[in-house]
ZAMARGU-4260 file (C-alpha; in steps of 0.2 Angstrom, whole numbers, plus 5000, padded with zeros to 4 digits):
<rodrens>
0) 5000/5000/5000 | 5007/5017/4995 | 5010/5030/5009 | 4997/5043/5011 | 5003/5061/5013
5) 4991/5071/5024 | 4992/5090/5021 | 5002/5100/5034 | 4987/5112/5035 | 4977/5098/5042
10) 4989/5095/5056 | 4989/5113/5061 | 4970/5112/5065 | 4973/5098/5078 | 4975/5105/5095
15) 4969/5091/5107 | 4968/5073/5108 | 4950/5074/5105 | 4953/5083/5088 | 4964/5069/5083
20) 4951/5056/5088 | 4938/5065/5078 | 4949/5066/5063 | 4953/5048/5064 | 4935/5044/5065
25) 4930/5055/5050 | 4944/5046/5040 | 4938/5029/5045 | 4920/5034/5041 | 4925/5039/5023
30) 4935/5024/5020 | 4922/5012/5026 | 4909/5021/5015 | 4920/5021/5000 | 4923/5003/5002
35) 4905/5000/5003 | 4902/5010/4987 | 4915/5000/4978 | 4907/4984/4984 | 4890/4990/4977
40) 4899/4994/4960 | 4905/4976/4960 | 4888/4969/4964 | 4879/4978/4950 | 4893/4977/4938
45) 4895/4996/4934 | 4900/5012/4942 | 4888/5025/4948 | 4882/5036/4933 | 4890/5024/4920
50) 4874/5018/4912 | 4883/5012/4896 | 4890/4997/4906 | 4874/4993/4915 | 4869/4975/4911
55) 4856/4972/4925 | 4839/4978/4929 | 4844/4980/4947 | 4850/4998/4952 | 4856/5008/4967
60) 4842/5014/4979 | 4850/5027/4990 | 4858/5023/5007 | 4853/5017/5024 | 4860/5025/5040
65) 4869/5013/5052 | 4878/5016/5068 | 4895/5006/5070 | 4904/5003/5086 | 4923/5006/5082
70) 4939/5009/5091 | 4936/5027/5088 | 4919/5026/5097 | 4902/5026/5088 | 4901/5033/5070
75) 4886/5034/5058 | 4889/5027/5041 | 4879/5027/5025 | 4877/5009/5018 | 4871/5009/5000
80) 4856/4998/4995 | 4850/4991/4979 | 4832/4990/4973 | 4832/4971/4972 | 4838/4970/4990
85) 4851/4958/4985 | 4867/4968/4991 | 4876/4959/5005 | 4891/4970/5010 | 4907/4961/5016
90) 4916/4975/5024 | 4902/4979/5036 | 4890/4964/5036 | 4872/4965/5038 | 4866/4966/5056
95) 4885/4969/5061 | 4888/4984/5072 | 4905/4980/5079 | 4921/4984/5070 | 4934/4970/5068
100) 4947/4980/5079 | 4935/4979/5094 | 4931/4961/5090 | 4950/4957/5090 | 4952/4966/5107
105) 4937/4956/5114 | 4945/4939/5109 | 4962/4945/5116 | 4954/4949/5133 | 4945/4933/5133
110) 4961/4924/5129 | 4969/4932/5144 | 4956/4924/5155 | 4945/4940/5158 | 4926/4936/5162
115) 4912/4943/5151 | 4909/4956/5164 | 4927/4961/5164 | 4928/4963/5145 | 4912/4973/5145
120) 4920/4985/5157 | 4936/4986/5148 | 4928/4990/5131 | 4917/5003/5139 | 4932/5011/5148
125) 4944/5011/5133 | 4932/5014/5119 | 4917/5021/5126 | 4907/5007/5118 | 4893/4997/5126
130) 4894/4979/5122 | 4881/4967/5129 | 4886/4950/5137 | 4876/4942/5123 | 4887/4952/5110
135) 4903/4947/5118 | 4898/4929/5119 | 4894/4930/5100 | 4911/4937/5096 | 4920/4924/5106
140) 4909/4910/5099 | 4919/4914/5082 | 4933/4905/5090 | 4924/4889/5090 | 4922/4890/5071
145) 4941/4892/5070 | 4944/4878/5082 | 4933/4867/5072 | 4943/4871/5056 | 4959/4868/5066
150) 4954/4852/5073 | 4950/4845/5056 | 4965/4852/5046 | 4975/4839/5036 | 4991/4833/5045
155) 5008/4826/5039 | 5009/4808/5035 | 5022/4804/5047 | 5027/4811/5064 | 5044/4806/5072
160) 5038/4808/5090 | 5022/4811/5098 | 5020/4818/5116 | 5003/4815/5124 | 4997/4822/5141
165) 4981/4829/5148 | 4977/4845/5158 | 4963/4844/5171 | 4950/4858/5172 | 4934/4861/5182
170) 4919/4861/5170 | 4900/4863/5174 | 4891/4847/5168 | 4872/4844/5170 | 4871/4856/5185
175) 4887/4849/5194 | 4905/4854/5193 | 4916/4840/5188 | 4934/4837/5183 | 4937/4835/5164
180) 4953/4832/5156 | 4959/4841/5140 | 4971/4829/5131 | 4984/4836/5120 | 4995/4828/5106
185) 5011/4837/5101 | 5020/4830/5086 | 5038/4832/5080 | 5037/4833/5061 | 5050/4827/5049
190) 5056/4845/5048 | 5061/4846/5066 | 5047/4857/5072 | 5034/4854/5085 | 5016/4855/5081
195) 5000/4853/5091 | 4990/4840/5082 | 4974/4841/5092 | 4964/4844/5108 | 4951/4831/5115
200) 4940/4833/5130 | 4934/4818/5140 | 4931/4814/5159 | 4940/4797/5159 | 4954/4788/5150
205) 4951/4771/5141 | 4957/4761/5127 | 4941/4765/5117 | 4944/4784/5120 | 4962/4783/5114
210) 4957/4773/5099 | 4945/4787/5094 | 4959/4799/5096 | 4971/4790/5085 | 4958/4786/5072
215) 4955/4805/5071 | 4973/4807/5067 | 4973/4793/5055 | 4958/4801/5046 | 4967/4817/5045
220) 4982/4810/5035 | 4993/4803/5049 | 4999/4786/5042 | 5013/4783/5055 | 5020/4788/5072
225) 5037/4782/5075 | 5038/4785/5094 | 5025/4789/5107 | 5030/4797/5123 | 5017/4799/5137
230) 5013/4796/5156 | 5006/4779/5160 | 4988/4784/5154 | 4975/4771/5156 | 4972/4762/5139
235) 4984/4772/5129 | 4996/4758/5124 | 4981/4747/5119 | 4973/4761/5110 | 4988/4766/5099
240) 4993/4748/5096 | 4976/4746/5088 | 4978/4760/5075 | 4997/4761/5074 | 5004/4744/5079
245) 5022/4748/5074 | 5024/4763/5085 | 5037/4762/5099 | 5029/4767/5116 | 5039/4776/5129
250) 5032/4780/5147 | 5039/4796/5154 | 5053/4792/5166 | 5050/4808/5176 | 5031/4804/5179
255) 5036/4786/5184 | 5048/4792/5197 | 5035/4804/5204 | 5022/4791/5205 | 5034/4779/5214
260) 5039/4792/5227 | 5022/4793/5233 | 5024/4776/5241 | 5041/4780/5249 | 5043/4786/5267
265) 5051/4804/5267 | 5067/4799/5276 | 5071/4785/5263 | 5067/4795/5247 | 5084/4800/5244
270) 5091/4783/5245 | 5077/4776/5235 | 5079/4789/5221 | 5098/4786/5220 | 5095/4767/5217
275) 5082/4771/5204 | 5094/4782/5195 | 5105/4767/5192 | 5091/4760/5183 | 5086/4774/5171
280) 5103/4781/5169 | 5111/4764/5164 | 5121/4764/5148 | 5111/4751/5140 | 5095/4740/5143
285) 5106/4725/5149 | 5114/4735/5163 | 5097/4743/5167 | 5089/4727/5169 | 5103/4721/5181
290) 5100/4737/5191 | 5082/4735/5191 | 5084/4717/5198 | 5095/4724/5212 | 5083/4738/5215
295) 5069/4726/5217 | 5078/4714/5229 | 5082/4729/5240 | 5065/4738/5241 | 5052/4725/5236
300) 5048/4721/5254 | 5046/4739/5260 | 5038/4746/5245 | 5030/4732/5234 | 5018/4743/5225
305) 5032/4755/5219 | 5043/4741/5214 | 5029/4732/5205 | 5025/4747/5195 | 5042/4747/5187
310) 5042/4729/5184 | 5025/4728/5176 | 5028/4743/5165 | 5047/4739/5161 | 5044/4736/5142
315) 5037/4753/5139 | 5049/4761/5152 | 5064/4754/5144 | 5061/4758/5125 | 5072/4773/5125
320) 5088/4762/5128 | 5086/4756/5110 | 5090/4774/5104 | 5106/4785/5103 | 5108/4798/5117
325) 5101/4813/5107 | 5084/4804/5104 | 5084/4797/5122 | 5084/4815/5128 | 5068/4819/5118
330) 5058/4803/5123 | 5062/4798/5141 | 5052/4813/5148 | 5037/4823/5142 | 5045/4840/5146
335) 5039/4846/5129 | 5021/4844/5133 | 5023/4849/5152 | 5030/4865/5146 | 5015/4868/5135
340) 5003/4863/5149 | 5012/4876/5160 | 5009/4890/5147 | 4991/4885/5145 | 4989/4885/5164
345) 4996/4903/5164 | 4984/4909/5151 | 4969/4901/5159 | 4973/4904/5177 | 4959/4917/5180
350) 4946/4905/5175 | 4943/4893/5189 | 4928/4885/5182 | 4922/4884/5164 | 4903/4884/5160
355) 4904/4870/5148 | 4916/4860/5137 | 4916/4873/5123 | 4921/4887/5135 | 4936/4876/5140
360) 4941/4872/5123 | 4939/4890/5117 | 4951/4896/5131 | 4964/4882/5127 | 4963/4884/5109
365) 4967/4903/5110 | 4982/4898/5121 | 4987/4886/5108 | 4987/4899/5094 | 4999/4910/5105
370) 5011/4896/5109 | 5012/4889/5091 | 5018/4907/5086 | 5033/4905/5096 | 5038/4887/5090
375) 5047/4893/5074 | 5064/4884/5077 | 5068/4866/5075 | 5073/4855/5090 | 5091/4857/5096
380) 5104/4847/5086 | 5091/4843/5073 | 5104/4838/5060 | 5111/4823/5069 | 5094/4818/5076
385) 5087/4817/5059 | 5101/4807/5053 | 5098/4795/5067 | 5080/4793/5063 | 5084/4790/5045
390) 5095/4776/5049 | 5084/4768/5063 | 5068/4770/5053 | 5075/4769/5036 | 5059/4762/5028
395) 5046/4772/5038 | 5055/4789/5040 | 5047/4800/5026 | 5057/4816/5024 | 5051/4832/5015
400) 5064/4838/5003
</rodrens>
């Protein structure tokens, strides 16, 4: 767009902030009206007074007056109309009285966790515009349309790693406040960048639920997931095996340690943790299994449940030993998704209870959009990591060139 030169004489007439605001309002009004007139020209197929190019029985029929809420306050604009009543303006849609700028501010305030009442007060104080709670809800409901498109967008055919976890929120459901979990899947693409693949809200975990999640990913184009890293979520291993049977499952070591420590007396936690470290910090699986055996013999009698958990889940706890150090660092913990969860918590901290599932998903989706804007770089040491994936998964690792 070319730079617009405003005459100096006009600047000399501006004495106060109010003068500036009135000038901006006048310019905005003229621009909107010119855009509306141009839309009418395009609708009818000829410019005003250019009858020679007229090829329709329809014609202009004056203007309607409309009050528009803008960042400059309320302004009165003239909206052209046609005799057939077929004109549907785009720049200011029918029945729309709020400018895009104010809508963006409303959505931004909503994303920061402000309530409808707080947003109403902020808009009134900043812009002098009255927006009803119903109007604010209508504006934020547009987020659901974008969320629907985002949740159904096509995905890559292969993801090298997927991290999976959930965030628990309090949601009103059938007159009660219950805990519901929003599950998140983050994928590492074959370009080395993280991508949030989807959000799913559900009160419980089960193999059937996870099958529906992975079926969703499959329908959206995901043909293969090489490695899946998660907490020991109920039914997850069975769910992914049903859809992606060749995927390597890795239970997050950090989560496993935390869960084990719940059963250990405070005074013995330091020794218990030191013995566990010999297991997961072993050079290879063989050394790790020897350390696990020694660990079990030492602590089995005192803390049978903690030891049994390591034994029962050993297959999925020890998968990372099959990979080089660079890949191990990426998959033995879910730090990637825990960092994401922390940022979502910060953005939604002001909302202690969500009115329904949609309200929770709207708030989280807005946080997702903000977070993904920051994910512009590849993971550290991407070149060597990519080479290792190409060698280990030679037949399955599809790379964009």
